[in-house]
Biopython code that builds the backbone (N, CA, C, O; Angstrom):
import numpy as np
from Bio.PDB.StructureBuilder import StructureBuilder

atoms = [
    (1, "UNK", "N", (0.885, -1.266, -0.032)),
    (1, "UNK", "CA", (0.025, 0.068, 0.013)),
    (1, "UNK", "C", (0.785, 1.095, 0.055)),
    (1, "UNK", "O", (1.794, 1.074, 0.760)),
    (2, "UNK", "N", (0.432, 2.243, -0.727)),
    (2, "UNK", "CA", (1.290, 3.393, -0.963)),
    (2, "UNK", "C", (1.062, 4.319, 0.389)),
    (2, "UNK", "O", (-0.036, 4.419, 0.937)),
    (3, "UNK", "N", (2.096, 4.890, 0.780)),
    (3, "UNK", "CA", (2.217, 5.941, 1.777)),
    (3, "UNK", "C", (3.211, 7.008, 1.468)),
    (3, "UNK", "O", (4.387, 6.652, 1.400)),
    (4, "UNK", "N", (2.916, 8.270, 1.270)),
    (4, "UNK", "CA", (3.729, 9.223, 0.911)),
    (4, "UNK", "C", (4.891, 9.634, 2.177)),
    (4, "UNK", "O", (4.550, 9.960, 3.314)),
    (5, "UNK", "N", (6.096, 9.552, 1.772)),
    (5, "UNK", "CA", (7.072, 9.709, 2.929)),
    (5, "UNK", "C", (7.147, 11.344, 2.966)),
    (5, "UNK", "O", (8.039, 11.812, 3.674)),
    (6, "UNK", "N", (6.427, 12.114, 2.377)),
    (6, "UNK", "CA", (6.493, 13.605, 2.483)),
    (6, "UNK", "C", (5.323, 14.014, 3.476)),
    (6, "UNK", "O", (5.520, 14.559, 4.562)),
    (7, "UNK", "N", (4.053, 13.674, 2.949)),
    (7, "UNK", "CA", (3.027, 14.154, 3.704)),
    (7, "UNK", "C", (2.095, 13.235, 4.257)),
    (7, "UNK", "O", (1.042, 13.630, 4.755)),
    (8, "UNK", "N", (2.464, 11.836, 4.193)),
    (8, "UNK", "CA", (1.792, 10.574, 4.773)),
    (8, "UNK", "C", (0.422, 10.391, 4.067)),
    (8, "UNK", "O", (-0.449, 9.744, 4.649)),
    (9, "UNK", "N", (0.207, 10.879, 2.950)),
    (9, "UNK", "CA", (-1.088, 10.688, 2.224)),
    (9, "UNK", "C", (-1.140, 9.222, 1.768)),
    (9, "UNK", "O", (-0.029, 8.715, 1.613)),
    (10, "UNK", "N", (-2.159, 8.467, 1.530)),
    (10, "UNK", "CA", (-2.173, 7.024, 0.927)),
    (10, "UNK", "C", (-3.057, 7.029, -0.380)),
    (10, "UNK", "O", (-3.637, 6.035, -0.817)),
    (11, "UNK", "N", (-3.078, 8.407, -0.996)),
    (11, "UNK", "CA", (-3.593, 8.452, -2.277)),
    (11, "UNK", "C", (-2.359, 8.740, -3.364)),
    (11, "UNK", "O", (-1.389, 9.491, -3.255)),
    (12, "UNK", "N", (-2.737, 7.916, -4.382)),
    (12, "UNK", "CA", (-1.450, 8.088, -5.352)),
    (12, "UNK", "C", (-2.095, 7.715, -6.759)),
    (12, "UNK", "O", (-3.166, 7.109, -6.771)),
    (13, "UNK", "N", (-1.379, 8.113, -8.098)),
    (13, "UNK", "CA", (-1.703, 7.680, -9.261)),
    (13, "UNK", "C", (-0.300, 7.342, -9.982)),
    (13, "UNK", "O", (0.798, 7.671, -9.533)),
    (14, "UNK", "N", (-0.487, 6.748, -10.978)),
    (14, "UNK", "CA", (0.824, 6.432, -11.737)),
    (14, "UNK", "C", (0.792, 7.357, -13.005)),
    (14, "UNK", "O", (-0.225, 7.449, -13.692)),
    (15, "UNK", "N", (1.945, 8.035, -13.284)),
    (15, "UNK", "CA", (2.063, 8.933, -14.443)),
    (15, "UNK", "C", (3.413, 8.528, -15.042)),
    (15, "UNK", "O", (4.173, 7.787, -14.419)),
    (16, "UNK", "N", (3.676, 8.961, -16.115)),
    (16, "UNK", "CA", (4.954, 8.784, -16.914)),
    (16, "UNK", "C", (5.689, 10.188, -16.976)),
    (16, "UNK", "O", (5.238, 11.152, -17.593)),
    (17, "UNK", "N", (6.806, 10.185, -16.303)),
    (17, "UNK", "CA", (7.613, 11.425, -16.472)),
    (17, "UNK", "C", (8.724, 11.446, -17.528)),
    (17, "UNK", "O", (8.977, 10.433, -18.180)),
    (18, "UNK", "N", (9.356, 12.541, -17.689)),
    (18, "UNK", "CA", (10.650, 12.945, -18.301)),
    (18, "UNK", "C", (11.650, 13.487, -17.366)),
    (18, "UNK", "O", (11.338, 14.361, -16.557)),
    (19, "UNK", "N", (12.791, 13.023, -17.441)),
    (19, "UNK", "CA", (13.657, 13.437, -16.453)),
    (19, "UNK", "C", (15.126, 13.695, -17.107)),
    (19, "UNK", "O", (15.392, 13.028, -18.107)),
    (20, "UNK", "N", (16.032, 14.549, -16.652)),
    (20, "UNK", "CA", (17.190, 14.741, -17.220)),
    (20, "UNK", "C", (18.163, 14.364, -16.269)),
    (20, "UNK", "O", (18.024, 14.587, -15.066)),
    (21, "UNK", "N", (19.276, 13.723, -16.832)),
    (21, "UNK", "CA", (20.449, 13.228, -16.019)),
    (21, "UNK", "C", (21.468, 13.760, -16.431)),
    (21, "UNK", "O", (21.611, 14.084, -17.610)),
    (22, "UNK", "N", (22.603, 13.990, -15.255)),
    (22, "UNK", "CA", (23.745, 14.618, -15.862)),
    (22, "UNK", "C", (24.898, 13.606, -15.218)),
    (22, "UNK", "O", (25.108, 13.408, -14.021)),
    (23, "UNK", "N", (25.540, 13.060, -16.289)),
    (23, "UNK", "CA", (26.740, 12.021, -15.828)),
    (23, "UNK", "C", (27.991, 12.330, -16.400)),
    (23, "UNK", "O", (28.170, 12.212, -17.612)),
    (24, "UNK", "N", (28.925, 12.739, -15.584)),
    (24, "UNK", "CA", (30.451, 12.979, -16.201)),
    (24, "UNK", "C", (30.247, 14.156, -17.053)),
    (24, "UNK", "O", (31.007, 14.189, -18.021)),
    (25, "UNK", "N", (29.330, 15.239, -16.938)),
    (25, "UNK", "CA", (29.336, 16.262, -17.649)),
    (25, "UNK", "C", (28.412, 16.262, -18.999)),
    (25, "UNK", "O", (28.311, 17.239, -19.742)),
    (26, "UNK", "N", (27.828, 15.153, -19.173)),
    (26, "UNK", "CA", (27.061, 14.880, -20.339)),
    (26, "UNK", "C", (25.450, 15.058, -19.835)),
    (26, "UNK", "O", (25.212, 14.877, -18.641)),
    (27, "UNK", "N", (24.553, 15.349, -20.588)),
    (27, "UNK", "CA", (23.237, 15.311, -20.248)),
    (27, "UNK", "C", (22.465, 14.290, -20.914)),
    (27, "UNK", "O", (22.600, 14.086, -22.120)),
    (28, "UNK", "N", (21.602, 13.589, -20.135)),
    (28, "UNK", "CA", (20.840, 12.514, -20.977)),
    (28, "UNK", "C", (19.233, 12.798, -20.579)),
    (28, "UNK", "O", (18.917, 12.986, -19.404)),
    (29, "UNK", "N", (18.335, 12.811, -21.569)),
    (29, "UNK", "CA", (16.912, 12.779, -21.360)),
    (29, "UNK", "C", (16.268, 11.439, -21.615)),
    (29, "UNK", "O", (16.431, 10.707, -22.591)),
    (30, "UNK", "N", (15.444, 11.240, -20.467)),
    (30, "UNK", "CA", (14.993, 9.785, -20.408)),
    (30, "UNK", "C", (13.412, 10.063, -20.420)),
    (30, "UNK", "O", (12.908, 10.645, -19.459)),
    (31, "UNK", "N", (12.693, 9.681, -21.419)),
    (31, "UNK", "CA", (11.261, 9.888, -21.598)),
    (31, "UNK", "C", (10.359, 8.717, -21.112)),
    (31, "UNK", "O", (10.817, 7.580, -21.217)),
    (32, "UNK", "N", (9.108, 8.898, -20.587)),
    (32, "UNK", "CA", (8.195, 7.693, -20.558)),
    (32, "UNK", "C", (8.676, 7.019, -19.162)),
    (32, "UNK", "O", (8.564, 5.794, -19.141)),
    (33, "UNK", "N", (9.145, 7.572, -18.107)),
    (33, "UNK", "CA", (9.470, 6.828, -16.816)),
    (33, "UNK", "C", (8.278, 6.660, -16.084)),
    (33, "UNK", "O", (7.571, 7.652, -15.904)),
    (34, "UNK", "N", (7.930, 5.530, -15.619)),
    (34, "UNK", "CA", (6.678, 5.178, -14.863)),
    (34, "UNK", "C", (6.964, 5.821, -13.150)),
    (34, "UNK", "O", (7.935, 5.440, -12.496)),
    (35, "UNK", "N", (6.208, 6.570, -12.748)),
    (35, "UNK", "CA", (6.319, 7.092, -11.569)),
    (35, "UNK", "C", (5.066, 6.912, -10.615)),
    (35, "UNK", "O", (3.940, 6.895, -11.113)),
    (36, "UNK", "N", (5.252, 6.777, -9.240)),
    (36, "UNK", "CA", (3.972, 6.792, -8.557)),
    (36, "UNK", "C", (3.980, 8.384, -8.134)),
    (36, "UNK", "O", (5.028, 8.980, -7.884)),
    (37, "UNK", "N", (2.773, 8.952, -8.089)),
    (37, "UNK", "CA", (2.711, 10.638, -7.759)),
    (37, "UNK", "C", (1.804, 10.575, -6.695)),
    (37, "UNK", "O", (0.820, 9.840, -6.787)),
    (38, "UNK", "N", (2.035, 11.338, -5.573)),
    (38, "UNK", "CA", (1.128, 11.490, -4.579)),
    (38, "UNK", "C", (0.425, 12.371, -5.107)),
    (38, "UNK", "O", (0.838, 13.233, -5.883)),
    (39, "UNK", "N", (-1.026, 12.182, -4.616)),
    (39, "UNK", "CA", (-2.323, 13.078, -5.317)),
    (39, "UNK", "C", (-2.379, 14.295, -4.299)),
    (39, "UNK", "O", (-2.987, 15.307, -4.648)),
    (40, "UNK", "N", (-1.880, 14.248, -3.278)),
    (40, "UNK", "CA", (-1.749, 15.226, -2.167)),
    (40, "UNK", "C", (-0.689, 16.373, -2.399)),
    (40, "UNK", "O", (-0.990, 17.558, -2.544)),
    (41, "UNK", "N", (0.552, 15.878, -2.414)),
    (41, "UNK", "CA", (1.701, 16.970, -2.478)),
    (41, "UNK", "C", (2.351, 16.807, -3.786)),
    (41, "UNK", "O", (3.099, 17.749, -4.043)),
    (42, "UNK", "N", (2.290, 15.863, -4.725)),
    (42, "UNK", "CA", (2.808, 15.847, -5.966)),
    (42, "UNK", "C", (4.290, 15.130, -5.936)),
    (42, "UNK", "O", (5.026, 15.128, -6.923)),
    (43, "UNK", "N", (4.627, 14.536, -4.708)),
    (43, "UNK", "CA", (5.980, 13.799, -4.704)),
    (43, "UNK", "C", (5.927, 12.626, -5.667)),
    (43, "UNK", "O", (5.040, 11.779, -5.776)),
    (44, "UNK", "N", (7.125, 12.760, -6.380)),
    (44, "UNK", "CA", (7.285, 11.713, -7.197)),
    (44, "UNK", "C", (8.232, 10.420, -6.712)),
    (44, "UNK", "O", (9.357, 10.506, -6.221)),
    (45, "UNK", "N", (7.492, 9.227, -6.976)),
    (45, "UNK", "CA", (8.413, 8.095, -6.196)),
    (45, "UNK", "C", (8.656, 7.056, -7.551)),
    (45, "UNK", "O", (7.670, 6.751, -8.222)),
    (46, "UNK", "N", (9.793, 6.615, -7.856)),
    (46, "UNK", "CA", (10.154, 5.810, -8.685)),
    (46, "UNK", "C", (10.606, 4.391, -8.089)),
    (46, "UNK", "O", (11.229, 4.297, -7.031)),
    (47, "UNK", "N", (10.255, 3.384, -8.819)),
    (47, "UNK", "CA", (10.495, 2.166, -7.984)),
    (47, "UNK", "C", (11.903, 1.705, -8.166)),
    (47, "UNK", "O", (12.551, 2.350, -8.990)),
    (48, "UNK", "N", (12.479, 0.757, -7.586)),
    (48, "UNK", "CA", (13.942, 0.331, -7.367)),
    (48, "UNK", "C", (14.079, -0.076, -8.922)),
    (48, "UNK", "O", (14.904, 0.455, -9.666)),
    (49, "UNK", "N", (13.253, -0.995, -9.291)),
    (49, "UNK", "CA", (13.358, -1.646, -10.590)),
    (49, "UNK", "C", (13.666, -0.694, -11.637)),
    (49, "UNK", "O", (14.658, -0.775, -12.360)),
    (50, "UNK", "N", (12.591, 0.409, -11.707)),
    (50, "UNK", "CA", (12.882, 1.335, -12.718)),
    (50, "UNK", "C", (14.019, 2.384, -12.721)),
    (50, "UNK", "O", (14.451, 2.930, -13.736)),
    (51, "UNK", "N", (14.438, 2.592, -11.483)),
    (51, "UNK", "CA", (15.784, 3.215, -11.229)),
    (51, "UNK", "C", (17.086, 2.331, -11.595)),
    (51, "UNK", "O", (18.112, 2.821, -12.064)),
    (52, "UNK", "N", (16.956, 1.371, -11.399)),
    (52, "UNK", "CA", (18.163, 0.320, -11.744)),
    (52, "UNK", "C", (18.191, -0.059, -13.262)),
    (52, "UNK", "O", (19.234, -0.387, -13.828)),
    (53, "UNK", "N", (16.869, 0.013, -13.934)),
    (53, "UNK", "CA", (16.751, -0.095, -15.377)),
    (53, "UNK", "C", (17.423, 1.197, -16.027)),
    (53, "UNK", "O", (18.217, 1.175, -16.968)),
    (54, "UNK", "N", (16.954, 2.345, -15.342)),
    (54, "UNK", "CA", (17.669, 3.624, -16.072)),
    (54, "UNK", "C", (19.156, 3.755, -16.096)),
    (54, "UNK", "O", (19.823, 4.226, -17.016)),
    (55, "UNK", "N", (19.638, 3.217, -14.821)),
    (55, "UNK", "CA", (21.088, 3.388, -14.544)),
    (55, "UNK", "C", (21.645, 2.436, -15.444)),
    (55, "UNK", "O", (22.633, 2.794, -16.086)),
    (56, "UNK", "N", (21.180, 1.258, -15.614)),
    (56, "UNK", "CA", (21.981, 0.272, -16.579)),
    (56, "UNK", "C", (21.898, 0.687, -17.940)),
    (56, "UNK", "O", (22.752, 0.331, -18.752)),
    (57, "UNK", "N", (20.804, 1.512, -18.296)),
    (57, "UNK", "CA", (20.580, 2.142, -19.818)),
    (57, "UNK", "C", (21.751, 3.269, -19.878)),
    (57, "UNK", "O", (22.544, 3.320, -20.819)),
    (58, "UNK", "N", (21.769, 3.932, -19.062)),
    (58, "UNK", "CA", (22.749, 5.239, -19.126)),
    (58, "UNK", "C", (24.144, 5.056, -19.234)),
    (58, "UNK", "O", (24.949, 5.777, -19.823)),
    (59, "UNK", "N", (24.399, 3.728, -18.427)),
    (59, "UNK", "CA", (25.915, 3.353, -18.388)),
    (59, "UNK", "C", (26.328, 2.448, -19.314)),
    (59, "UNK", "O", (27.506, 2.098, -19.375)),
    (60, "UNK", "N", (25.321, 1.949, -20.183)),
    (60, "UNK", "CA", (25.628, 0.891, -20.981)),
    (60, "UNK", "C", (26.153, 1.541, -22.453)),
    (60, "UNK", "O", (26.586, 2.689, -22.548)),
    (61, "UNK", "N", (26.046, 0.700, -23.456)),
    (61, "UNK", "CA", (26.496, 1.166, -24.751)),
    (61, "UNK", "C", (25.139, 1.146, -25.489)),
    (61, "UNK", "O", (25.156, 0.867, -26.688)),
    (62, "UNK", "N", (23.811, 1.451, -24.798)),
    (62, "UNK", "CA", (22.692, 1.228, -25.334)),
    (62, "UNK", "C", (22.757, 2.711, -26.318)),
    (62, "UNK", "O", (23.457, 3.664, -25.977)),
    (63, "UNK", "N", (22.052, 2.715, -27.361)),
    (63, "UNK", "CA", (21.719, 3.778, -28.379)),
    (63, "UNK", "C", (20.691, 4.464, -28.017)),
    (63, "UNK", "O", (19.721, 3.888, -27.525)),
    (64, "UNK", "N", (20.714, 5.855, -28.197)),
    (64, "UNK", "CA", (19.505, 6.562, -27.853)),
    (64, "UNK", "C", (18.626, 6.592, -29.024)),
    (64, "UNK", "O", (19.078, 6.448, -30.160)),
    (65, "UNK", "N", (17.330, 6.784, -28.769)),
    (65, "UNK", "CA", (16.282, 6.624, -30.056)),
    (65, "UNK", "C", (16.323, 7.774, -30.839)),
    (65, "UNK", "O", (15.786, 7.747, -31.947)),
    (66, "UNK", "N", (17.014, 9.026, -30.339)),
    (66, "UNK", "CA", (16.885, 10.209, -31.073)),
    (66, "UNK", "C", (17.951, 11.064, -30.295)),
    (66, "UNK", "O", (18.311, 10.812, -29.146)),
    (67, "UNK", "N", (18.396, 12.073, -31.038)),
    (67, "UNK", "CA", (19.252, 13.215, -30.218)),
    (67, "UNK", "C", (18.364, 14.617, -30.499)),
    (67, "UNK", "O", (17.558, 14.879, -31.393)),
    (68, "UNK", "N", (18.785, 15.299, -29.513)),
    (68, "UNK", "CA", (18.128, 16.846, -29.569)),
    (68, "UNK", "C", (19.145, 17.910, -29.340)),
    (68, "UNK", "O", (20.148, 17.726, -28.650)),
    (69, "UNK", "N", (18.867, 18.994, -29.920)),
    (69, "UNK", "CA", (19.846, 20.265, -29.613)),
    (69, "UNK", "C", (19.172, 21.118, -28.414)),
    (69, "UNK", "O", (17.945, 21.168, -28.329)),
    (70, "UNK", "N", (19.858, 21.669, -27.654)),
    (70, "UNK", "CA", (19.288, 22.434, -26.562)),
    (70, "UNK", "C", (19.780, 23.521, -26.250)),
    (70, "UNK", "O", (20.926, 23.404, -25.814)),
    (71, "UNK", "N", (19.333, 24.703, -26.294)),
    (71, "UNK", "CA", (19.905, 25.944, -25.841)),
    (71, "UNK", "C", (20.093, 25.863, -24.427)),
    (71, "UNK", "O", (19.320, 25.278, -23.667)),
    (72, "UNK", "N", (21.323, 26.569, -24.029)),
    (72, "UNK", "CA", (21.640, 26.700, -22.532)),
    (72, "UNK", "C", (21.942, 27.959, -22.353)),
    (72, "UNK", "O", (22.565, 28.643, -23.165)),
    (73, "UNK", "N", (21.401, 28.428, -20.997)),
    (73, "UNK", "CA", (21.401, 29.762, -20.427)),
    (73, "UNK", "C", (22.068, 29.621, -19.150)),
    (73, "UNK", "O", (21.912, 28.599, -18.482)),
    (74, "UNK", "N", (22.769, 30.536, -18.781)),
    (74, "UNK", "CA", (23.388, 30.654, -17.273)),
    (74, "UNK", "C", (22.567, 31.814, -16.459)),
    (74, "UNK", "O", (22.564, 32.990, -16.825)),
    (75, "UNK", "N", (21.979, 31.403, -15.483)),
    (75, "UNK", "CA", (21.267, 32.340, -14.575)),
    (75, "UNK", "C", (22.164, 33.387, -13.842)),
    (75, "UNK", "O", (22.996, 33.052, -13.000)),
    (76, "UNK", "N", (21.938, 34.671, -14.219)),
    (76, "UNK", "CA", (22.523, 35.654, -13.151)),
    (76, "UNK", "C", (21.597, 36.422, -12.718)),
    (76, "UNK", "O", (20.818, 36.985, -13.487)),
    (77, "UNK", "N", (21.554, 36.546, -11.467)),
    (77, "UNK", "CA", (20.601, 37.279, -10.968)),
    (77, "UNK", "C", (20.904, 38.768, -11.256)),
    (77, "UNK", "O", (22.022, 39.156, -11.593)),
    (78, "UNK", "N", (19.773, 39.618, -11.091)),
    (78, "UNK", "CA", (19.966, 40.985, -11.610)),
    (78, "UNK", "C", (20.256, 41.915, -10.218)),
    (78, "UNK", "O", (19.694, 41.690, -9.146)),
    (79, "UNK", "N", (21.077, 42.823, -10.402)),
    (79, "UNK", "CA", (21.740, 43.594, -9.151)),
    (79, "UNK", "C", (20.753, 44.266, -8.594)),
    (79, "UNK", "O", (20.096, 44.924, -9.402)),
    (80, "UNK", "N", (20.390, 44.334, -7.387)),
    (80, "UNK", "CA", (19.296, 45.415, -6.907)),
    (80, "UNK", "C", (19.777, 46.725, -6.729)),
    (80, "UNK", "O", (19.014, 47.618, -6.363)),
]
sb = StructureBuilder()
sb.init_structure("model")
sb.init_model(0)
sb.init_chain("A")
sb.init_seg("    ")
for serial, (resi, resn, name, xyz) in enumerate(atoms, 1):
    if name == "N":
        sb.init_residue(resn, " ", resi, " ")
    sb.init_atom(name, np.array(xyz, "f"), 0.0, 1.0, " ", f" {name:<3s}", serial, name[0])
structure = sb.get_structure()
């Protein structure tokens, strides 16, 4: 049974998320990751199996399904 470790709610739903991982200075986008989402606070929980599958995929010689170009900005707060 689900119990959120943040708010103790027992209500959840399954959704698919997209996450960006940075490994040794390289960025990897992984789509369609199954996650359990707390319907009260929105906390995302990924199963150990899912986490391990992603780790194996990103550290293996698996080929991505596609590549994208991303614009990069550096945040600089405005002086007051």
